[in-house]
N, C-alpha and C positions, 0 to 999 in steps of 0.2 A: 525877618531878622529875629534871631533867637533872643528871648528875654530871660533873665536869670530868675531862679526860684524866689530869692528874697524879695525882689521887686514885685513879682506877681502875688506873693503871699501878702505883702503889705497892702497891695491894691485890694485884694479880696477882703482882708480884715477891715479896711476902711469902709468897704461896701456893707459889711455885716453891721457895723456900728451906725454908720450915717444913714443908710437906707432901710435896713431891716430892723434897726433898733435893738440889736442883740446886747445882752448884758456883758459886763467886763469878764465875769467868770466864763461865760460861753466863748468869748473871743480868745481868752487864754487857752482854753481847751482845744479850740480849732488850731490856734497857732502852734501848739505843741505837736498836734497830729501832723500838720503840714511840714513842719521843720524836720520831724523824724523821716517823713517820706522823702523830703528833699535830700537829706543826707544819704538815704538808701539809694536814691536815683543817681546821685553824684558818684557814689561808689561803683555803681553799675554803668557809669558813663551814659546815663540817659538824660536827655533834655526834655522839657515839657512837650516839645513838638513830636518826639518819637515815643511817647508813652502810648501803649496799646492796652486793650482789655486783657490779653494774656499776661502782660507785664504787671497789671494791677492784681490779677489773680495770683501771680507769683509773689507779689509783695504781701498779699493777704496770708499766704502760706508761711512766709517768713515771719510774720507777726505771731502766728500761732506756734510754729515750730521752734524758731530761734529766740524770739522774745518771750515766748510762753505767756502771751496775753490771754486773759479769759475770753470766752466767746462774746460776752457782752461788750468788752472793751474793743475787741476787733470790729464788732459791728459798728460801734460809734466811730472808730477810725475810718471805716469805709464809707459811712454816711458823710463824714466831713469831706472825704476825697471826692465823692460824687457831687457834692455841692460846689466844691472848688472847680472841678473841670466843667460842670454845667455853666458856671460863671464865665470861665475863660472862653467857652464856645459862644455864649451869648454876647460877649463883648468883642467877638471876632478876633480874639487873640490867638485862638486855635481854630482851624477850619472845621473840625468835628469834635464831638465829645466822646473821648475814649471810655468814659465811665457810664455811658447812657444805658447799657444793658448790664451794668455791674450788679451782682447779687450781694446784698449786704448780710444775708444770713438771718437766722432767727434771733430775736432779741434775747431769748433765754432769760427773760425777766421773771423772777420769782413772784408768786402770788403775794399780795400785800397781807401783812398781819393785821388783824382787827380784834377789837374787844366787843363782846356782845353787849346789848343794851343794859342788861342787868348788872354787868360788871362796871360799866361806865356810871350807872346810877349809884352803885355802891361807892365808887371813887368820889363822885361829886358830893354825895350826901355826907361823906366822912369829913368834909372840910366845913368848918363852922364860920359862916360869913360874919358872925357877931364878934369873932376874934379879930380885933383891930390892932394893927393894920394887915397882918400877914394872912389871916384866914380870908378876909374880904378880898385881898389882892389875888391870892392863889385860886379862890373859887371863881373869880371873874375870869382869870386866865384860862382855866380848864373849861368853863362853860363856853367861852368864846371860841376856843379851838374846836370843840365838838359841835357847837351850833353853826359855825360859819365855815369850817374846813380850812382855816387859814394855815399857811406855811409859818414856821416859827419866825422866820425873818420878817414876814409881814406883821406878825404880832408884836415883835419888839420895836418895830418902827411906827406902830399905830399912834396917830395923833387925834386930838379932839375934833379937829375940823373934818375928819373923815367920817364922822358919825352923823347920820340923819336920824334924829330922835323921833321926828314926826312919822316917818315912814318905816322906821326900824331897819335901816340899811347901812352897810359899810361901803365906802368907796376905797377900793384896794388897788394899789399899783404893784403889780407882780412882775414876773419874769418878762424881760424884753420891754420894760416900762409900759406894759399894757394895763389899762385901767379896767376894772370890772366892778360890778355892784353885787354884793352878797347879802342875803337876809341876816338880820340880827334877831335871833329868836327871842320870844318874850321872856323866857327864864334867863337867858344870857343877858338881855337888856337890863333886867332887874338887878342881876349880880354886878354888872358893869356900873350901873348908876349908883348902887350902894357903895361900891369901892371908891368912885370918884367923889361922892358926897361926904363919906365918913372916914376914909382911910388914906387916900393919896396924899393929902396935905400933911399927914403925920410922918410920911416918909421923906419929905423935903427937909433939907438940912440948912441951917444958917441963912434962911431967907433966899436960898437958891431958887432958880427957875429951871424947869425942865420941859421940853417940848413933847416928849413921848409920854404915853399914858402910864405905862407900867414901870415902876421904879424899884431900885434895890434898897437895902437898908441904909445905904449911904446917900440916897436921894438922887442917884444917877440912873441912867437908862439900863434896864436889865439886858444882859447878854443872852445869846442863844444857849450857851453852855449852862448858864445859871437857870434858865427856863427848864432845861433837861433835868438838872439836879432837883429842882423844886418838884417836878412831876414824879420823878423816881422816888423821892422822899415821901411824897403824899401817897403814892401807891403802896409803898411798904407799910406806912402807918395804917392804911386801910385794910391791910392783910391780903392784898392782891398778889398772887404768885407770878403772874405774867410780867414780862418785860414791858413796861409802859414808858413811852417816849412821845415827844410832840407829834411826830408824823403818824403815829398809830391812831391818834385822835382824828386826823384828817382822813385816813383810810376808813375809819369807822363811820365818820360822817357820810362819806360817799356810799359806802356799802349799805348802811341803814336806809338812806334815801332810796336806793335802788330796790332794796327788799320791800319797801313800802309803796312801790309803784311809780317813783319819779322817773321822768323821761331822761334817757342817757345824755341827750344834748343839753338839757337843763343842768344836769350835774356837771357836764363839761364846762359850761359857762361859769358856774359857781366856783369850780376848782381853778379856773383860769388856764385850762389845758389848751394848747394851740391846736392839737390834733385829737380827733375822737379816738384814734388808736390808743392813746395814752389812757383815756378814761375807760376803754373797753376791758381793761384788766379786771375791773370790778364785776363784770358780768361772769367771769370765771369763778369768782368767789361765791356769787349768788347761785350759780349752777351747781357748785359743790354742795351748797346748803340744800337745794331742791332735791338733789340725788339722795342726800342723807335722809331727808324727810320722807321721800318715796320709799326708801328701803326700810325705814322704821315703821311706817304706818300703812303702806299699801299691801294687800294680801299677796300680790304677785311681785312685790318689791324685795322681799327677803330672799337671801341666798339659800 
């Protein structure tokens, strides 16, 4: 008996949340993908049972040609569809998986932007931690982003109970509610401890309490947007011409580890990437650097 797309989509979304532990944002993204596909299928009088690989290829062309989606957006949509039909086949809702051989195409992902170690050092040294409370706070924020490779959301939600001061580790709950442990470098630990001891209480207002570590001038939790503003303002004040934003610190963290010999799987664990494929983008950055060095210094490397 044929089942409607809305019922199947709801069942799949429940599976993603309850069994796979996917985040709310991920669930919303998948839901949007599947609802658009369901509308297209209905317009073409296609039920889940008579979807074939050629029909999926036709839908992919429609996304590129008629919807004018970027290649990366099309790839994400097709990955979602492949997961959806794999689930339907696994649950015996469909006899076979029409997306089993579906090609999702190249990710088309741009290489990450990074800052070199000298630029990062200039940025960090430009912030005086003795400037209480904002210098101490902002120095701790930037030291932590670079030392531990945190996502900005992970930073703004950081609480004191996540810090292991004896072992200098942070317990981070990232995407998909997955917990990982990342090192808290010695310099970052010193900056964070200084902020907590000398500056944080000065940001609290009217005896309020706040659970998160990093606070605004109103004594409330810092937002992601305010973190971005702080970093941009600090970079401009340090005379750094590059566009500096929170995630560039994470990219730099991973790239500098790789350049100095860290194992790719260790970097994967510290970043909280579910797949090594995501982490491998940093190998391309390192390869570009190696080629540049070879061309600059090897007798046979120059053009």
